[in-house]
C-alpha positions as CSV (number, residue, x, y, z in Angstrom):
1,X,-75.8,56.7,91.6
2,X,-77.7,58.1,88.6
3,X,-74.6,59.5,86.9
4,X,-72.8,56.1,87.5
5,X,-75.7,54.3,85.8
6,X,-75.7,56.8,83.0
7,X,-71.9,56.4,82.3
8,X,-72.4,52.6,82.4
9,X,-75.2,53.1,79.8
10,X,-72.7,55.0,77.6
11,X,-70.2,52.2,78.0
12,X,-72.7,49.7,77.0
13,X,-73.9,51.7,74.0
14,X,-70.4,52.4,72.7
15,X,-69.5,48.7,73.0
16,X,-72.7,47.7,71.1
17,X,-71.9,50.1,68.3
18,X,-68.3,48.6,68.0
19,X,-69.7,45.2,68.0
20,X,-72.5,46.1,65.6
21,X,-70.0,47.5,62.9
22,X,-67.3,44.8,63.5
23,X,-69.0,41.6,64.7
24,X,-66.2,41.2,67.3
25,X,-65.8,41.7,71.0
26,X,-62.3,40.2,71.5
27,X,-59.6,43.0,71.8
28,X,-57.0,40.9,69.9
29,X,-59.3,40.1,67.0
30,X,-60.5,43.7,66.8
31,X,-56.9,44.8,66.7
32,X,-56.2,42.6,63.7
33,X,-59.3,43.6,61.8
34,X,-58.9,47.3,62.4
35,X,-55.2,47.5,61.4
36,X,-55.0,50.3,58.9
37,X,-58.6,51.2,59.2
38,X,-57.9,54.4,61.1
39,X,-56.6,56.0,57.8
40,X,-60.1,55.7,56.2
41,X,-62.5,58.6,56.4
42,X,-65.3,57.8,53.9
43,X,-66.4,54.5,55.3
44,X,-69.8,54.1,57.2
45,X,-68.2,51.4,59.4
46,X,-65.4,53.8,60.2
47,X,-67.9,56.5,61.3
48,X,-69.8,53.9,63.4
49,X,-66.6,52.7,65.0
50,X,-65.3,56.2,66.0
51,X,-68.8,57.0,67.4
52,X,-68.5,53.8,69.5
53,X,-64.9,54.8,70.7
54,X,-66.4,58.3,71.7
55,X,-69.1,56.8,73.8
56,X,-66.6,54.4,75.5
57,X,-64.1,57.1,76.1
58,X,-66.6,59.3,77.7
59,X,-67.9,56.5,79.9
60,X,-64.3,55.6,81.1
61,X,-63.6,59.4,81.7
62,X,-66.7,59.4,83.9
63,X,-65.3,56.4,85.8
64,X,-61.9,58.1,86.6
65,X,-63.6,61.5,87.3
66,X,-61.9,63.4,84.6
67,X,-63.2,66.8,83.7
68,X,-65.7,67.7,82.3
69,X,-67.2,64.5,83.7
70,X,-66.1,65.0,87.3
71,X,-69.3,66.6,88.7
72,X,-70.1,63.5,90.8
73,X,-66.6,63.1,92.5
74,X,-66.6,65.8,95.2
75,X,-70.0,65.1,96.6
76,X,-69.3,61.3,96.6
77,X,-65.9,61.8,98.3
78,X,-67.6,63.9,100.9
79,X,-70.7,61.8,101.4
80,X,-69.0,58.3,101.6
81,X,-67.4,57.0,104.8
82,X,-63.7,57.9,104.8
83,X,-62.5,54.2,104.4
84,X,-64.7,53.8,101.3
85,X,-63.5,57.2,100.0
86,X,-59.8,55.9,100.4
87,X,-60.6,52.8,98.6
88,X,-62.4,54.2,95.5
89,X,-59.9,57.1,95.1
90,X,-57.2,54.5,94.3
91,X,-58.3,51.1,93.3
92,X,-60.9,51.9,90.5
93,X,-58.3,54.2,88.9
94,X,-55.8,51.3,88.4
95,X,-58.4,49.1,86.8
96,X,-59.8,51.7,84.5
97,X,-56.5,53.0,83.4
98,X,-55.3,49.4,82.7
99,X,-58.4,48.9,80.7
100,X,-57.9,52.2,78.8
101,X,-54.2,51.4,78.0
102,X,-55.3,48.0,76.6
103,X,-58.3,49.3,74.9
104,X,-56.7,52.4,73.1
105,X,-53.1,51.4,72.8
106,X,-53.6,47.8,71.8
107,X,-57.0,47.6,70.0
108,X,-57.6,51.0,68.5
109,X,-54.1,52.4,68.2
110,X,-54.8,53.1,64.5
111,X,-57.5,55.5,65.6
112,X,-55.0,57.5,67.7
113,X,-55.5,60.7,65.6
114,X,-59.2,60.7,66.8
115,X,-59.1,59.6,70.4
116,X,-55.9,61.4,71.2
117,X,-57.8,64.7,70.9
118,X,-60.5,63.6,73.3
119,X,-57.8,62.9,76.0
120,X,-55.9,66.0,75.4
121,X,-59.0,68.2,75.9
122,X,-60.1,66.1,79.0
123,X,-56.5,66.3,80.4
124,X,-56.4,70.1,80.0
125,X,-59.9,70.5,81.6
126,X,-58.9,68.2,84.5
127,X,-55.8,69.9,85.3
128,X,-57.2,73.4,85.2
129,X,-60.5,72.7,86.9
130,X,-59.0,70.5,89.5
131,X,-56.3,72.9,90.5
132,X,-58.4,76.0,90.6
133,X,-61.4,74.5,92.3
134,X,-59.2,73.0,95.1
135,X,-58.0,76.5,96.1
136,X,-61.4,77.2,97.6
137,X,-62.0,73.9,99.5
138,X,-62.2,73.9,103.3
139,X,-63.1,70.2,103.7
140,X,-60.3,67.6,103.6
141,X,-62.1,65.1,101.4
142,X,-63.5,67.6,98.9
143,X,-59.9,68.9,98.6
144,X,-58.6,65.4,97.9
145,X,-61.4,65.0,95.3
146,X,-60.3,68.0,93.3
147,X,-56.7,67.0,93.8
148,X,-57.6,63.6,92.4
149,X,-59.2,65.3,89.3
150,X,-56.1,67.3,88.7
151,X,-53.9,64.2,89.0
152,X,-56.2,62.3,86.6
153,X,-55.3,65.1,84.2
154,X,-51.7,64.4,84.5
155,X,-52.4,60.7,83.9
156,X,-54.4,61.6,80.8
157,X,-51.2,63.3,79.4
158,X,-49.6,59.8,79.4
159,X,-52.5,58.3,77.6
160,X,-52.7,61.1,75.0
161,X,-49.0,61.1,74.1
162,X,-49.5,57.7,72.5
163,X,-45.9,56.2,73.0
164,X,-44.4,53.3,75.1
165,X,-42.4,55.9,77.1
166,X,-45.7,57.7,77.9
167,X,-47.4,54.4,79.0
168,X,-44.5,53.8,81.3
169,X,-44.7,57.2,82.7
170,X,-48.4,56.8,83.2
171,X,-48.0,53.5,85.2
172,X,-45.2,55.0,87.2
173,X,-47.2,58.1,88.2
174,X,-50.3,56.0,88.8
175,X,-48.4,53.9,91.4
176,X,-46.9,56.9,93.0
177,X,-50.2,58.6,93.1
178,X,-51.7,55.6,94.8
179,X,-48.9,55.6,97.5
180,X,-49.3,59.3,98.1
181,X,-53.2,58.9,98.5
182,X,-52.9,55.9,100.8
183,X,-50.4,57.7,102.9
184,X,-52.7,60.7,103.3
185,X,-55.8,58.8,104.0
186,X,-54.0,56.6,106.6
187,X,-53.1,59.9,108.2
188,X,-56.8,61.1,108.1
189,X,-58.2,57.8,109.4
190,X,-55.7,57.4,112.2
191,X,-55.8,61.0,113.6
192,X,-58.5,61.9,116.1
193,X,-58.8,64.5,118.7
194,X,-58.6,63.4,122.3
195,X,-62.2,64.2,123.3
196,X,-63.8,63.5,120.0
197,X,-64.9,60.3,118.3
198,X,-65.3,61.7,114.7
199,X,-62.6,62.0,112.1
200,X,-61.2,65.4,111.2
201,X,-63.4,66.9,108.5
202,X,-62.0,70.5,107.9
203,X,-58.4,71.5,107.2
204,X,-58.7,73.8,110.1
205,X,-59.1,70.7,112.4
206,X,-55.4,70.0,111.9
207,X,-54.4,73.2,113.8
208,X,-51.6,72.7,116.5
209,X,-50.6,69.3,115.1
210,X,-47.1,70.4,114.5
211,X,-46.8,71.3,118.2
212,X,-48.6,68.3,119.6
213,X,-47.1,65.5,117.3
214,X,-44.3,67.1,115.2
215,X,-43.2,63.7,113.9
216,X,-46.6,63.0,112.4
217,X,-46.9,66.5,111.1
218,X,-43.4,66.3,109.4
219,X,-44.4,63.0,107.8
220,X,-47.6,64.5,106.4
221,X,-45.5,67.5,105.2
222,X,-43.3,65.2,103.1
223,X,-46.4,63.5,101.6
224,X,-47.7,66.9,100.7
225,X,-44.4,68.0,99.1
226,X,-44.4,64.8,97.1
227,X,-47.9,65.6,95.9
228,X,-46.7,69.1,94.9
229,X,-43.8,67.5,93.0
230,X,-40.8,68.7,94.8
231,X,-37.5,66.8,94.2
232,X,-36.1,64.4,95.4
233,X,-39.5,63.0,96.4
234,X,-41.3,60.4,94.2
235,X,-44.1,62.8,93.1
236,X,-41.5,64.8,91.3
237,X,-40.3,61.9,89.2
238,X,-43.8,60.8,88.5
239,X,-44.7,64.2,86.9
240,X,-41.3,64.5,85.2
241,X,-41.8,61.2,83.2
242,X,-45.3,62.4,81.9
243,X,-44.1,65.9,81.0
244,X,-41.0,64.5,79.2
245,X,-43.2,62.0,77.3
246,X,-45.5,64.9,76.3
247,X,-42.6,66.9,75.0
248,X,-41.3,63.8,73.0
249,X,-44.7,63.7,71.4
250,X,-44.6,67.4,70.7
251,X,-47.4,68.1,73.1
252,X,-45.7,71.2,74.4
253,X,-48.7,73.3,75.4
254,X,-50.1,70.3,77.4
255,X,-46.8,70.0,79.2
256,X,-46.7,73.7,79.9
257,X,-50.3,73.8,81.2
258,X,-49.4,70.7,83.4
259,X,-46.4,72.5,85.0
260,X,-48.4,75.6,85.7
261,X,-51.2,73.5,87.2
262,X,-48.5,71.9,89.4
263,X,-47.5,75.4,90.6
264,X,-51.1,76.3,91.4
265,X,-51.6,73.0,93.3
266,X,-48.7,73.9,95.5
267,X,-50.8,76.5,97.2
268,X,-53.5,74.2,98.6
269,X,-51.1,71.5,99.5
270,X,-48.7,73.8,101.4
271,X,-51.9,75.3,103.1
272,X,-52.2,72.1,105.0
273,X,-48.6,72.4,106.2
274,X,-49.3,76.1,107.2
275,X,-52.3,75.1,109.3
276,X,-50.4,72.3,111.1
277,X,-47.4,74.3,112.0
278,X,-48.2,78.0,111.9
279,X,-51.9,78.4,112.7
280,X,-52.8,79.4,116.3
281,X,-55.8,78.0,118.2
282,X,-57.6,79.7,121.0
283,X,-57.8,76.4,122.9
284,X,-55.1,73.7,123.3
285,X,-55.9,70.8,121.1
286,X,-54.6,67.3,121.9
287,X,-54.7,64.2,119.6
288,X,-55.0,60.5,120.3
289,X,-52.2,58.2,119.5
290,X,-52.3,56.9,116.0
291,X,-53.3,53.3,115.8
292,X,-50.7,50.8,114.8
293,X,-52.1,49.7,111.4
294,X,-52.5,53.3,109.9
295,X,-49.1,54.2,111.3
296,X,-47.5,51.2,109.5
297,X,-49.3,52.0,106.3
298,X,-48.2,55.7,106.5
299,X,-44.6,54.6,107.2
300,X,-44.2,52.2,104.4
301,X,-45.8,54.6,101.9
302,X,-43.6,57.4,103.1
303,X,-40.5,55.2,102.8
304,X,-41.4,54.5,99.1
305,X,-42.0,58.3,98.4
306,X,-38.8,59.4,100.1
307,X,-36.4,56.9,98.8
308,X,-37.8,56.2,95.3
309,X,-34.9,58.3,93.7
310,X,-32.2,56.2,95.4
311,X,-32.8,53.1,93.3
312,X,-35.6,53.6,90.8
313,X,-34.2,51.4,87.9
314,X,-36.0,48.1,88.9
315,X,-39.3,49.8,89.3
316,X,-38.9,51.5,85.9
317,X,-37.9,48.3,84.2
318,X,-40.9,46.5,85.7
319,X,-43.4,49.3,84.5
320,X,-41.8,49.2,81.1
321,X,-42.4,45.4,80.8
322,X,-46.0,45.9,82.0
323,X,-46.4,48.7,79.3
324,X,-45.2,46.3,76.6
325,X,-47.4,43.5,77.8
326,X,-50.5,45.7,77.6
327,X,-50.0,46.9,74.0
328,X,-48.2,43.9,72.4
């Protein structure tokens, strides 16, 4: 709560600086006023505006739990009820990234040489910290928290690349990430042990699922493989578009670190598969039948992840039009 209030204070302070030096709050009017201003370096107003952009950038990075402003995320994921965790691991990211695209690509695009560096550094921190910290997690929701931090790092690649193609790649990856996260949390919410009323908390709680319910275990395995980025699942294409956009913008080191981060992430995703199929329990564990709502959500999400490669063109065109509408 305190960190959330603090980040909101940074957002307000940055907005007040921008308003103080421009007298405007409308995105379109700001874009017209600041066209070409990004090339100035000796103007007091320029320094005030980039200071405001810095505060707003940090505040928005707090909101999406990007490193090094991620410290609140694992504890909140763990402490909140699981349905709430599922909600704020997906919905706020859509809203905040839509705002960031509109704010930086449309209004402050002339300052790209400045804010691009902020997002490159945050992207690198997020991918490295998220991937390495997740290796040591034993609790499901804390694992998903660090996984979310790493995935935010991938999304920031699209923001930092600064092209229409990177915006399209960011939106595609964001939608695919939401589908993967919804699928996994529907699995967590719908799975309970036969003689237990609580939800599974630890990764080790999933032992024997491959023997008791092989269809569900195989379904979750496909979701995990999509999170890893294995073809032909949707997660592979989401990362591919972002890495290609980074290379087109000559951010080769960022793309390479992103690929290495994905390789590290494969360990903790596949560890869940290992627990379900290959771990042995001293006692026989049985699970309740998954409720209909969570089963339907998991099924529709899996269908999207598995068959995205078959006909992605309409989806790509739709995201491209959304990108154009955000920055034009």
